[in-house]
C-alpha positions, -999 to +999 in steps of 0.1 A: -775+386-121-787+402-089-763+405-060-761+420-026-734+432-002-699+422-013-712+406-044-724+439-058-688+447-068-685+415-088-720+420-103-709+454-117-676+439-131-696+411-147-719+437-163-690+457-176-674+426-190-705+414-208-710+450-221-675+451-234-679+417-251-711+428-268-696+460-279-666+442-294-689+419-313-710+448-326-679+467-338-665+438-358-660+446-395-681+415-405-709+423-379-736+422-406-726+386-415-730+374-379-763+359-372-781+358-338-770+323-328-734+332-339-735+363-317-746+342-287-718+317-294-692+346-298-704+361-266-701+329-246-667+323-262-655+358-253-667+354-217-649+321-214-615+333-225-593+364-223-578+353-256-611+353-275-621+387-260-586+399-270-591+386-305-624+405-308-606+437-295-579+433-322-606+429-348-620+464-341-607+490-366-602+520-343-596+542-374-632+538-386-648+562-362-647+576-327-672+550-316-648+522-328-618+539-311-637+543-278-651+507-281-617+492-287-602+512-258-631+500-235-626+464-243-589+466-238-595+484-205-617+455-193-591+429-204-564+448-185-586+450-154-589+412-153-551+408-158-540+433-132-537+427-095-535+391-083-537+372-116-545+339-098-573+355-078-588+374-107-584+344-130-605+323-106-631+350-101-633+356-139-637+320-147-663+315-120-684+345-128-681+343-166-690+306-165-722+314-145-730+343-169-724+322-200-748+295-186-775+321-180-770+335-215-773+300-230-804+292-209-820+325-220-812+318-256-826+283-254-859+295-239-863+327-259-891+325-286-872+349-308-835+349-317-812+368-293-786+390-308 
């Protein structure tokens, strides 16, 4: 996901969004039951929909630890970022960049000799 010029901004935002989705997955109460292929599917699903990312955020028990509280806050901040400003513009940008990112993740998972997750 290399970018240059004006695309640098979106590259960073995509990185923050992927990071938030991974953090949300890793802070789920049932994280030990989630296998590598399920993690990839969850990640792609979370990147494809605000609602799925929101569901993952809701699933984080912020009373468990400071890490959980900070993680939940971070995921919610990313969701709010995408919903602020011009919703139509950000929705198009989100769908475009998250679709490309999800395709790259799926391609990487398909060609990786070891499970990703």
